[in-house]
N, C-alpha and C positions, 0 to 999 in steps of 0.2 A: 420102657420108654422107646419112642420111635427114633429111627435114625435121621440125622439131618439130611437135607436135600440140597443139591446145587445145580439147579436147572435154569437155563435162560441165555439168550443171546441179544445182541443189539442194545436196545434201551433197558433190557433186564439183565445186562451183562455183569460180570464180577466187578468191574470198575465202577459202574453205576451204583451197585450195592455198597461198595466200600465208601463211596461219598456219603451215603446215608449213615453208615456206621460211624463215620467220622463226625457227622452231625450230632448223632445220639450221644457219642462220648463227650463232645463239647457241651452238650446240654445237661450232663450230669448222670448219664447212665454209666455206672462203673462195674456192674456185674458182667464179668467175662462170659459167664454161662449164658446170660441173656443176649449179649452181643453176638455170640457165636451162633445162637439159634436164629436171630434176626438176619445175620449174614447170609445163612445158607437156605432159609425157608423161602420158597418162591411166592412172594406176595402177589406177583402179577397173575397167578393162577386163581386168585380169590376175588378178582374184579372182572368186570365185563371186558371183553377183548378190546373194545374202543377205548378203554381207559388204561390198558396194560402199560403204555408208555409213561404213564404217571405213577406207576405202582410204587416206585422207590423214591418218590417225593415224600417229605415229612408232612403230609396232609391227609385229612380224612377224604374218602371218596364215596359217592353214592352207590348203594347196592339194591335200590328199590324198596318199595313199601315204606318210604319215609325213614329208612335206616341208612347207616354208613359203616364202612369198614374204618375202624378207628385209626387216627394218626399214629404212625409207627412209634413216635416218642411216648404217647399215652400207653400203647401196648407194652412197650419196654418198661416204662415207669411202674405200671401196675404189676407186671410180672416180677420185676426186681423187688418190689415191696412185699409180694406174697412169699418169695423164697428167701428173704433176708435172714430169717431165723433158722433156715434150713429147708431143704426141699420137702414139701408135704407129700405124703404117700398117695392120698386121694384128694381130688379137687372137684368141687361143684361149680360149674360155670352157669350163670344166669344170663341168657342172651347169646345164643350161638352165632347169630348174624351170618357173616360170610364164611365163618369157620376158621378165620386166620388166627384169632386169639386162642381158639381151641387147639389149633395145631402147635402154637408156640407152647402152651401149657403141656401138651402131650409129648413134647420133645424133652421135657424137664422132669415130669413126674410119672408115677407108675400107672395111674388110672385117672381119666377125666370123665366126669358125668356132666353133660351139657344139656340145658333145657331151652327151647325156643318156642315162642308163642305163634309165630308165622310159619305155617306149613311149607310154603313155597321156599322160604329162606332155608328152612331145615333140610329140605330135600336137595337143594343145590349144594349146601355145605357138606352133606353126606357124600354126594358124588365126588366132590373135590378131595375129601379126606380118604375115601376108599381109593381113589386114583393114586394118592400118595402112599398108600399102604400103611396108614396109621391105624393100627388095630387096638390100641389101648384107650379108645374113646367109645363111650356109650351115649347116644343121642335120644332125646325125648321131645315129642310135641306136647307142650303143656304150658301151664301158667307158672312162670318163673317165680313169682312171688310166694308160691307155695313150696318151693324147693323140691327135694326129691327124697322123701323120708325113707323110702325103701333101702337106700344105701347110706343113710346117715348113721353115725356122725362123720363129718368130713374134716380132714386136717386143714384144708384150705377152701375158701369160698371166694369167687370173683364175680362181681356183678357188673354188667356192662351197659346198664341203663340206670337212671337216677330216681330212687324213691325220695320222698320228702324227709325220711328219717330211716334209721336201720330197721328193717323189717323184723318183727319179733320171731316169726316163723323161721327165717333164715338163721337168725342168731342162735336159736335153739338147736339147729342142726350142725352147729360148729362144735367140734370136739374140744375138750379142755386143752388149752395150750395152742389151739388152732388160730389161724389168721384169716380175716376176711378183708378184702380190698374192694372199695366201691365208691362211686359218687353219690352224694346225697345233697338235697336241697332243691329249690325252685330253679327253673331253667336259666334265669339270669344271675343266680347267686349260688352256684354249685361248688362244692368242694370235694376233692378226692381224699378219702380217709382210709386208714388201716385200723381195723378193730381186732384186738387180741383178747381171746377168752382166758381170763386168769382164774385163780382159786376163789377170788372174792367178787367176781363179776367181769365186766367188760371194760377194757381200756381203749380209748379212742385217740387217734393221732391224725392231725391234718397233714396231708402230703403236698397238695398243690391246688390251684383252682381247677375247675373242670367244666366241660360242656358236652353233655350227653343227652340223648333223647330220654323222656321220662319212662320209668318203669311202669308198664301197663298191666292190668290184670286181664284174665281171660285169654282166649286163643282165637286165631283167625286162619 
């Protein structure tokens, strides 16, 4: 697991971050492991410099190509749900995006495998993660809906874009006892769900309402 970082001054100062952590706690994020990572990880490095002063607001921010860096509450909630039964050893992330959620996961688990369909986003994320010396991440430019069979099965899967339902190919790459956290549904009626692979099939639990970009096939 990567070591936490504590970089930033001014609008990215410790006081600014602590206000965000307070809001996350009040909103129901109770995992001290997740809060500690969110406290120290420099979110401002994952957005354009012009938006750095807003990095510790609890809001999503644009990163280009019609994508966003997720709201901190959403990142924290999905991470908390993924590790609630214990930290998975390996996690597949679908949708690298800015790389921030990738970095949060990499701070908590042994290995993260992350797939991004937009090459430019993947290249930017890789630069940020390398700069932070996070070495337990493997990135791939590809169709996230296909997963990453080469390294399956995964103890955890996190999907950061919304399919209409649970993709069969991803479910098949989840290890027995593994946990998958993802949004599902149409854009106006999405729900964040946790899927657990049990001995007799898959159990699904609704966590919250959600608003994500749709999960698209192919690459760009």
